[in-house]
C-alpha positions as CSV (number, residue, x, y, z in Angstrom):
1,M,-30.4,110.1,-287.0
2,T,-29.4,107.4,-290.0
3,H,-27.3,104.7,-287.0
4,I,-25.5,101.9,-289.0
5,L,-23.8,98.7,-287.5
6,L,-21.0,98.3,-288.6
7,V,-19.3,94.6,-288.0
8,E,-15.1,94.3,-289.0
9,D,-12.0,93.9,-287.5
10,D,-9.6,96.1,-289.5
11,P,-9.3,99.5,-287.3
12,A,-8.1,101.1,-290.5
13,I,-11.5,100.4,-292.2
14,A,-13.4,101.1,-289.1
15,M,-12.3,104.4,-288.4
16,S,-12.4,105.3,-292.3
17,L,-16.0,104.6,-292.3
18,K,-16.3,106.6,-289.1
19,V,-14.9,109.3,-290.6
20,T,-17.5,109.2,-294.0
21,C,-20.6,108.8,-291.5
22,K,-19.9,111.1,-289.3
23,R,-19.6,113.0,-293.1
24,E,-23.1,112.1,-293.9
25,G,-24.4,112.9,-290.0
26,W,-24.6,109.2,-289.4
27,Q,-24.2,107.3,-286.3
28,M,-21.9,104.2,-286.3
29,T,-22.0,102.1,-283.5
30,W,-18.5,99.2,-284.4
31,L,-18.1,95.4,-283.0
32,D,-14.7,93.9,-284.2
33,N,-16.3,90.6,-283.7
34,A,-19.4,88.2,-284.9
35,S,-20.0,87.3,-280.9
36,S,-21.2,90.8,-279.8
37,V,-23.6,91.0,-282.7
38,L,-26.4,89.4,-281.5
39,P,-26.8,90.8,-277.8
40,M,-26.6,93.9,-279.6
41,L,-29.3,93.9,-281.3
42,H,-31.5,92.4,-278.1
43,S,-30.4,95.8,-276.6
44,N,-32.1,98.8,-276.4
45,E,-28.8,100.7,-278.6
46,A,-30.3,98.9,-282.1
47,Q,-33.9,99.8,-281.9
48,D,-32.9,103.0,-284.5
49,L,-30.6,100.7,-286.6
50,S,-31.2,101.2,-290.3
51,A,-28.2,99.1,-291.5
52,I,-25.8,95.8,-290.4
53,I,-22.1,96.6,-292.9
54,L,-20.7,93.2,-292.1
55,D,-17.5,91.8,-292.8
56,V,-17.6,87.9,-294.0
57,G,-14.0,87.4,-292.6
58,L,-14.2,88.3,-288.9
59,P,-12.1,86.6,-286.7
60,D,-14.5,84.7,-284.2
61,G,-16.9,83.7,-287.2
62,D,-18.2,83.7,-290.6
63,G,-19.8,86.9,-292.0
64,L,-22.3,85.0,-294.0
65,S,-23.3,82.8,-291.3
66,L,-23.8,85.5,-289.2
67,C,-26.1,87.2,-291.2
68,Q,-28.3,83.9,-291.6
69,Q,-28.3,84.0,-287.8
70,I,-29.8,87.2,-287.6
71,R,-32.3,86.3,-290.3
72,H,-33.9,83.7,-288.1
73,T,-33.7,85.4,-285.1
74,P,-37.5,86.4,-284.2
75,D,-37.4,88.0,-281.3
76,I,-35.2,91.3,-282.7
77,G,-38.4,92.1,-284.1
78,R,-37.7,93.8,-287.8
79,L,-34.2,94.2,-287.3
80,K,-34.4,90.7,-288.6
81,D,-34.8,92.4,-291.7
82,I,-32.8,94.9,-291.9
83,P,-30.3,95.8,-294.9
84,V,-27.1,93.6,-294.5
85,V,-24.4,94.7,-296.8
86,F,-21.4,92.4,-297.6
87,L,-17.9,93.4,-297.2
88,T,-15.9,90.9,-298.6
89,A,-12.3,90.5,-300.2
90,R,-13.3,87.6,-301.9
91,S,-14.4,88.2,-305.1
92,D,-15.4,85.4,-306.3
93,E,-18.5,84.9,-308.7
94,V,-19.2,81.8,-306.2
95,D,-18.8,83.7,-303.0
96,R,-21.1,86.9,-303.9
97,I,-23.8,84.2,-304.6
98,L,-23.7,82.8,-301.4
99,G,-23.8,85.8,-299.7
100,L,-27.1,86.9,-301.5
101,E,-28.8,83.5,-300.8
102,M,-27.5,84.0,-297.0
103,G,-30.2,87.1,-296.6
104,G,-27.3,90.1,-297.8
105,D,-29.1,92.8,-299.7
106,D,-25.7,94.2,-301.2
107,Y,-21.5,93.5,-300.9
108,C,-19.0,95.5,-301.5
109,A,-15.4,93.9,-302.9
110,K,-12.4,95.1,-300.8
111,P,-10.2,97.6,-301.1
112,F,-13.6,99.8,-301.2
113,S,-14.2,103.8,-302.0
114,P,-16.6,104.4,-298.3
115,R,-18.2,106.6,-300.9
116,E,-19.2,103.5,-303.1
117,L,-20.1,102.2,-299.8
118,V,-22.3,105.2,-298.5
119,A,-24.1,105.0,-301.9
120,R,-25.3,101.3,-302.2
121,L,-26.4,101.9,-298.6
122,K,-29.1,105.3,-299.7
123,A,-29.6,102.8,-303.2
124,I,-31.2,100.4,-300.9
125,W,-33.2,102.9,-299.0
126,R,-34.2,105.5,-301.9
127,R,-35.8,101.6,-303.6
128,E,-37.4,101.4,-300.9
129,Q,-38.9,104.4,-299.9
130,L,-40.1,104.1,-303.8
131,L,-41.5,100.8,-303.4
132,F,-43.2,101.7,-300.0
133,E,-44.7,104.8,-302.0
134,Q,-46.0,103.1,-304.1
135,S,-47.5,100.6,-301.7
136,A,-49.4,103.4,-300.1
137,A,-50.9,105.1,-303.1
138,T,-52.2,101.5,-304.7
139,A,-53.4,101.1,-300.9
140,A,-55.4,104.4,-301.2
141,V,-57.1,102.9,-304.7
142,T,-57.8,100.0,-303.4
143,E,-59.8,102.6,-300.0
144,A,-61.7,104.5,-303.0
145,A,-62.6,101.7,-305.0
146,E,-64.2,99.4,-301.8
147,N,-66.2,102.5,-300.8
148,A,-67.7,102.9,-304.2
149,N,-68.8,99.4,-303.5
150,Q,-66.5,98.0,-306.4
151,D,-65.3,95.2,-306.4
152,V,-61.4,94.4,-306.1
153,S,-60.9,91.2,-305.7
154,A,-58.8,91.2,-308.7
155,L,-56.9,94.4,-307.1
156,S,-52.9,93.4,-305.2
157,S,-50.3,95.5,-304.5
158,S,-47.3,95.0,-302.5
159,S,-43.7,96.5,-301.2
160,T,-40.4,96.3,-299.5
161,P,-40.7,98.9,-296.9
162,A,-38.3,101.4,-295.6
163,H,-37.2,100.5,-292.3
164,H,-36.8,104.0,-291.3
165,L,-40.9,104.5,-292.3
166,S,-43.9,104.0,-290.5
167,G,-47.4,103.0,-292.9
168,Q,-50.1,101.3,-292.9
169,A,-51.3,97.9,-293.3
170,L,-51.8,96.0,-296.4
171,S,-54.3,93.2,-297.4
172,F,-55.0,92.3,-300.7
173,E,-56.3,88.9,-302.7
174,C,-55.2,87.9,-305.9
175,Q,-55.5,84.3,-307.6
176,S,-53.2,82.6,-304.9
177,G,-55.2,84.0,-302.2
178,I,-55.4,86.4,-299.7
179,W,-52.5,88.6,-298.6
180,H,-51.7,90.7,-295.4
181,Y,-48.7,92.6,-295.2
182,Q,-47.3,95.4,-292.5
183,P,-44.5,97.0,-293.8
184,L,-44.0,98.1,-289.7
185,N,-42.5,94.7,-289.3
186,Y,-42.0,93.3,-292.4
187,S,-44.4,90.2,-291.7
188,L,-46.1,89.2,-295.0
189,M,-48.6,86.6,-294.3
190,W,-50.4,84.2,-296.6
191,Q,-53.9,82.8,-295.6
192,D,-53.7,83.8,-292.2
193,T,-49.7,82.6,-291.5
194,K,-47.6,84.1,-291.3
195,L,-44.4,83.3,-293.8
196,E,-40.7,82.7,-292.7
197,L,-39.3,84.6,-295.5
198,S,-35.3,86.3,-295.8
199,N,-35.4,89.3,-296.7
200,T,-34.5,89.3,-300.6
201,E,-37.4,86.4,-300.6
202,R,-40.1,88.6,-299.3
203,K,-39.1,91.5,-302.0
204,I,-39.0,88.8,-304.7
205,L,-42.6,87.4,-303.7
206,L,-44.0,91.7,-302.9
207,T,-42.5,91.8,-306.5
208,L,-44.9,88.9,-307.9
209,L,-47.5,90.3,-306.1
210,Q,-47.7,94.0,-307.5
211,A,-48.5,92.6,-311.3
212,P,-49.9,88.4,-310.3
213,N,-50.6,88.0,-314.0
214,Q,-47.0,89.2,-314.8
215,V,-44.6,86.6,-316.1
216,F,-41.3,88.2,-314.1
217,S,-38.1,86.7,-315.3
218,R,-35.1,86.2,-313.2
219,E,-33.2,89.2,-314.2
220,Q,-36.3,91.4,-313.7
221,L,-36.7,90.4,-310.1
222,L,-32.9,90.4,-309.6
223,N,-33.5,94.7,-310.2
224,A,-36.0,94.6,-308.1
225,V,-34.0,93.0,-305.3
226,S,-30.7,94.4,-306.1
227,D,-29.8,98.2,-306.6
228,Y,-26.7,97.1,-308.7
229,P,-27.7,93.7,-310.1
230,D,-25.1,91.4,-311.8
231,H,-27.1,89.4,-314.0
232,R,-24.3,86.8,-314.3
233,L,-26.0,86.3,-310.7
234,A,-29.8,86.1,-312.5
235,R,-29.3,81.9,-311.1
236,T,-29.5,82.9,-307.4
237,I,-33.3,84.3,-308.3
238,D,-34.5,79.9,-308.5
239,S,-32.7,79.5,-305.1
240,H,-34.9,81.9,-303.7
241,I,-38.5,80.9,-305.4
242,K,-37.4,77.1,-304.1
243,S,-37.4,78.6,-300.4
244,I,-40.4,81.0,-300.7
245,R,-41.7,77.5,-301.6
246,K,-41.4,75.5,-298.9
247,Q,-42.4,78.1,-297.0
248,L,-46.0,78.3,-298.9
249,A,-45.9,74.5,-298.9
250,I,-45.5,74.7,-294.7
251,V,-49.3,76.4,-294.9
252,D,-50.9,74.8,-297.9
253,P,-49.1,71.9,-299.2
254,S,-51.4,71.2,-301.9
255,R,-51.5,74.7,-303.3
256,D,-49.3,75.8,-305.8
257,V,-48.8,79.6,-306.1
258,I,-45.5,80.2,-308.3
259,Y,-45.7,79.2,-311.2
260,T,-42.7,78.2,-313.6
261,H,-43.2,79.6,-317.3
262,R,-40.3,77.6,-319.0
263,G,-37.9,79.9,-320.7
264,L,-39.8,83.3,-319.4
265,G,-39.9,82.9,-315.2
266,Y,-42.2,82.5,-313.1
267,A,-45.4,84.1,-312.1
268,L,-48.4,84.1,-309.5
269,C,-50.8,82.3,-312.7
270,P,-50.5,79.2,-314.3
271,A,-50.7,80.6,-317.7
């Protein structure tokens, strides 16, 4: 059963979403404060969680900061990268950008329709499943090529994992080096070193890996990581790329991996 964690201090919103989740056949756990979230994520109750709906304005903390804490808590395993949808009364562009940069996957501005929120969650999961299936298909082609002793060094494959699906690890090589991806725990490794990436950063990097020779525009990358992309927020991609580069530099500071193509976008190849 799909299990949603709602962190919201307004009982009316919580009850409305509980009814909606029940109608969908989902289980919902409701917490009305920020301080209870991390202990809950460390408990057995959280092991089957599918997503977190997180209010930005909580009585004992900031939902944005809480999301960042979740993204940087390694001992909660796969939950570190669980989809997070913000609920916010703030509709300014700056607030939406901040939410995405802090590790959110999507947002709903209050007042909102519970049916819209459900649709956004389903869209996140649908995209994850599609990308996972694409990566599995590519992995099968790669394995067949290896069995036939073909040169597959130029092959690459990537996907954003579905949190509720299982899948085999993928290994691929391109000009930027050797990569390993484990869908079961969202682990992406470069040169045998695990990269500490946010959910959005991982999706961006996997999108680039899907076609290493292609230059992706900011808008294309935004489409790849967001179900409801607001192209006024395309510049947030620059911040994520900067963060990814920092992680890659920790592994090998002498090597350029992501190249900026002026006026075009980003790619894993220089030209």
